[in-house]
N, C-alpha and C positions, 0 to 999 in steps of 0.2 A: 546641629541642626537637630532640630525636636520632630517627634511624632506623633502626629494627630491620632484623636479616639478613631476619624471615619478613614485614614490611610491603614491602621491596625486591620478595621474591620475589611476591609479590601483584601488584606492580607491573612485572609482565614480560611482552610482548603479542609474539604471531609472527602468523605470516600461516593458522595454525593456528586460530586463535579467527576471525578473520577469515572462513576457508571455512566453518567450524561456524555460522555463521548464516545461511548457505543450506541448511545441512542437511535440513532438516525440507522446503522445498519443491522441494530437487531431487530429493530421494529420495520423499516421501511423498506429494508432488502432480506435478509436472512428468513425472518416468517413466511415468507412470501414465496419462499422455493422450498419451504419442511426443515430449513436447516435451524437445528435449536442448540444456542451455545450460551451456557452459564444461565440455563434456563431450569426449574425442579419441577419436571412435570411425571406423570405416571408411568408404570409401563405401558399403560394400554395407548396414554395420549403419547409417548416416544414412540411407541407402533404404529399410529396410525402418521404421526410425523413422517415415521421414516420411508411409509409406501407412498405418502403423498410427493416426498422427495425422489425415488426410486421411479415411481410414475411420472413425475416429470423431465427425469435422467434417460428413460427411455425413450421419452417421446424426443427429445433431443438428436438422441444416439440415430434413433430410425431417420430422422432429417440428414445426419450427418450422411448416412448410408443410401441414401437416396442423393445425396448431391454429386456425392463420389459417383453413382452408378452413370448418371445422367453426365456428368462431365466426362467420363472414358468414352460414353456414345456419342457428345459431339466430337471429340477430336478425334473417335475412329470415323465420322462422317466426313471433315474437315471442308467442311460448309464455310465460309468466308463469313456470312453472315452468325453463323452460330459458333463460332468461335468468339468473339465481343462476349457471348453467354458463357461462357469458359472465362475470359477474363474477366468478368461480372460476378464471377461464382465463388472466386478463387480464396478474395478476404474474409466472404461471408464463411466459408468454411473452414478456413485459420480461426476467425475467431472463435466459433463455434468448437473448436476442439479445445482451444486455450480456456474454453471457459468450462468443457466437461471437465478438464484436469483440475481445474483449480477449486472446484466446487466437491469433486468427489474426494479429498483428502479432509475436506471439513468433516464431511461425514463418519468417514471412515475412522480417522484418528482423531473425533471430537473431543475425548480424554484431554491430551496434549494441549489442544484450543483452551478448554477449559482452565486447563492446569496454568497456561500462559496469562490468561484475564485474573482467576486467583492470584498469584503470586505476584502479579504487577500490582493490583490492587493493596496487597497487603505491603506494599513497598511505598506506597501514595501516601505524601505527606498528611499529618494530622493535625488540625489548629493553627494559630498564629508561627505564621513560617516571618524570616529576615527580609529586605526589600531585594536581596541579590536572587534569595529564593525563589518569591513572588515573582521576580522577570522572567527567571525562567518559565517558571510552572506556566505563567500569563500566556506569553510569546506560544510556546508549545501548542495550549488548547487551543491558541487563536488560528495558530497555522492548520490544526489537525482538524479544528472547525471549517474552516476555508476548502482544505482539502475533501474531505466528506462531502458537502454539499454541493461545491464548483464540480467534482467526479459527478457526481449524481445527477444534477442537472445537465452535465452535459451529455450525459447514458441518454437521460427521456430526451434531447435535442436530437440523439441520432435516433429513435425510438419512433421517433415525429416524422422526422424526415423520410423515414423508410415505408412504414404503414400509413402515413398520412395520406399522400397522394391519391392510390387506390379508392380510399374513402373520400375523398373528395372527388373524383368522380362517378361514383356512386350515388354520391348527394347531386352532381350535376347530370346524371342521366333520369334519377329521378324527377329532375324538372323538366325533362325532356330532350336534352340537348344528347345529340349521338358523337358518343364517347366510346373508343372500345375499352372494353375488358381489359386489366392490367392487373398481375401480382406481382409483390416485391420479389417472388424467389421462384425459380424457373426447374424445380427438380419433379422427377416424374413420380406421376402417382395414376392408380390403375384404372382411372374413371376422366371424363370428361370433364376438366374444371370451370371449361367457362360457360357450361349450361348455367340455367337460371335454377336458383336456389343450391346447385353444387360449386356453382363460383364464391356466392355469398360464405359459406361453410369453410373453403378452404381461405378465404380471406381471412374467418376467423381466427383460422387454424395458425396462418401464417404471423397475424399480428402476435398471438399469446406466444410462439415457436419465437418470436423475436423479444419480446419482452420477458422469455424465459432467460435465454440466451445474456442478454443485458445484465439481468439479476445475478445468474451464476457468475459472470465474469466481475461483477461489483462487488461478491461478497468474497470472492479471491481476496481481491486487487485491496481493497478496504481495511477488512483485518488487516493484511500484510504491513499497510501504512500505519495504522494503530498500533500495532505491536511495539513496529521501530518505532514509533515516534517516544513512545511511553518507555521503551527502553536507552532510547539517546538519553529524555530528560533526565531517566536517575541516572546516567553519565555525570551528565551537568551537575545534579545535583550533589552525587559524589566527588567532585571534581572540589564543589564548595567547603565539603567537609574535611579535605584533604587538608586545603588552604589556612584553616583553621585550627588543623591538628597541634600547630608549634605558635606559640605568641614568642615574636622576637620584641623586643622590645626597641623602638628607635632611638640610635646613640649616633656617636661618630664613627662607628664602624658600618651600621646600617643608615644609609641617609636615607631622609624621607620621600623625597621622590622615586627611590628603588621600588620595583612593584612590589615586592614581601615589604616593602615600608610603607606603602600604601594601603596592605592589607592590615598590616599591625595595627593602622592608626584607625581604622575604619570601628564605627559602633556598632558594636552588635544587639537587637532587640531580645536575643533569647537567652545569650551570656552575660557573666561578670565573671571578672576575672580574681577571684579573690586569693590571697596570700596562701601558698601553698609549701612544703618542704618539699626537697629535692625527692625523697621516695613517693610520697603523692603524687608529685606531677609524673614520675614515671611510671606509676600505675595506673593513672590515667590516660594518658596517652597509652599504654602499651592496649587497655583495653576500647578505645577508640580505635584503635590502627586496626583490631583483632574484626573490628563491630565494619569498619572499609573492604579488611580483602574481603571477608565473608559475603559482603553487598558487591564486591567486584567480581568476584568467582560465580556467585548467581548471576548477575546480567552475562555474564560471560556464557555460560551455562543455557540460562533464557535465549540468546542469540543464537546457540547452537540448536536449539527446538527448532525457531522460526526457519535457520537454512536445513533442516531437514522435512519442515512439513513443504517448503515452499520451494526446494531448490530443482526439482526434477519440471514441475509444471513451470517456472521461470526461463529452464533450459529451453524448451518448447516455446514456450511464449517468447524469449528473445530471438530464437530461431526464425519463428513466425511472423516476427515482428517485422521484420525486413523484408520481407514476401509482402505483409497484408498491406503496408505502407507503400511498396512499387505498384502494387496491381490497383489499388485505390489512386494513388495518382495518375497511374495508366488509364484508367476511368474516366476519372475528372477531365483527362486533354484529351481525349479519343474517343471516348462513348458516350459519354454525358454530356448534357446539352450546360450553356450556360445558365439557365435558370430552372436549374434540375437541381438538387442539392443532397441527394442521397449519399452520394461517396464523395463528396468535401465536406462533409459532417462527419464522415465513415473517418477520413484522410484524419480530423482533426483532435477526433475521439480516440484514434492510434497514437496520433503522435502523443496529444496527451497519457494516456494510458503509461506508454513506455518510460516517459518523462519522470511521472510522480514517482514511479518504483526506482529510477536509478537514483531520485533526487535524496529519497531516505535513505537508500542506500548507502550513497556520499554522507550522509549524514550521519549515521550508525560511524561508519568510517573516522569521520572526523572527532565526534565525539570519545569516541572511546580513543583515541590518540591524543585527546586533554588531558586523558587519567593522568601518562608519563610525566608531559609537560608538569601538570599540578604537583604533581610529587617532589620535582628538580625543583623546582620553583619554592617550594615548602623549606620550612628553617630547620631539614631535617639535621642542618651540623651542629646545632645544640642538643640534639636527644642521645640518647644510652647508644650502645657498639649495636644491641640485639634489635633495638629499634631501627639502626642507620642499615643494620642486614637485611631487615623485612623490607624495609623501602627499596633496600639496592634489587631483590628479589621483584619486587613488585612493579620495579621499573621496566626489568628486562619483559615479563611479561606483556606491560601495559603497551609495549613497543613493537610487540607480535599484532598486526591488524584484527580486530573483532570485525567478521564480513559476514554477508551474506553473498552465495556465490550460485552460480546455475548447475548444479550439482559436480563443482569443480573446478568448470571448463575456463569461467570468467570471472571476476567480483562485477556484483553490480554497483556500478560510480556514475558518474556523470561521463567519465572516459566510455564507458559501454555504452552510453546513449549516443554519442558521437559516433563510433564505431558503428552502430544500428544505421543510424543517419546517411553515414559515408557507403555502407553498403548495400541500402537503399535504394541511393542513388545510381552506384554503378548496376545495378540490376534493372532500373529505371530506363535509366540513357541508351543501355542493348537491348531492352524491350522494343523499346521506340524506334530504332535503329531495324531491327530485324521485321519490325512490322509495317513502316515504312518502305520497305525493298519489299 
């Protein structure tokens, strides 16, 4: 099989490809809420960005406190009509808590975030790569691009479904229709929010708080997905390096149809197997194995950094997700009209958000486990005894899962997503039965 010049051109990568994977996150989301990652700002500029972030954080925190005060007041009043308001407020309050927690760590531990971006950038392939590497990198970049854009537009749809109806009613009133004034949220304010001018200003405040909440949420979620996507890509590329570590010639002992035989027969675009004596071969294998071990340890360390940055927020996220999904479903069935889409969109966004986190956690589990398989399936048996011992130790370490947890309580994976959905369904049926009684 020959490699054309066009094929080789498509398999050339640079740091620009890596930087582009963060472009939507940094420009369209992080900068809007005053969060700066891997940006060379002056001390004064950094101070201004921090002031902007904390002002927006305070805005949402005050809204959360007022939401809690209003919910407690409604519960004490025990009015059936107002109880529906509590059901409608709880998903918003849960979402707001998660958004604040995720964005806070991004600012408070900015150095760790920037180190993750920098180290993963230094690992990014430069120049021409092999066909197998190209398949892994190209697939990872396309998946990440779909995740980032899909999640961004999903949240944008939620934003329009929340703040759109009051503005539509505002236009209808401007054309003379008698439509009652409504607001997206029900929290208490120290004035009559339905008076002229006050209503328009309050509606604008609600719209801004909605966008801030969604931006804060996306800032944490998309950085988490981007970090795990690049780490899993590096684990997969590491597996390819391991498979090429030993060249075992195909003979009567190694059948060509075996996986190792197929790997040995594959042409390499960047390597040629020149004849080496035994000493040179051993030295070359030892140097490459050391690089592989260092890279493996670096990826484990970076995974632990992601764990430390996100684990507490993910614990609250997963605890809240069941409640948010439960109450969103309840509002869709019992409170919201069939032609109103706020809580239907909210439910779809919550399900998508939780699934994305669990899916990337599952990818990390699987890609790290493939390292042990790659080591075992390599031609380690032709290596020297010191190399065999190193590979054995590495296999043992690779069999220990590299994962992100919810503060040590559970591993983030697709099985966690199943548990969340089951719990949310149990809450939903219990709430529905209690409400109908």
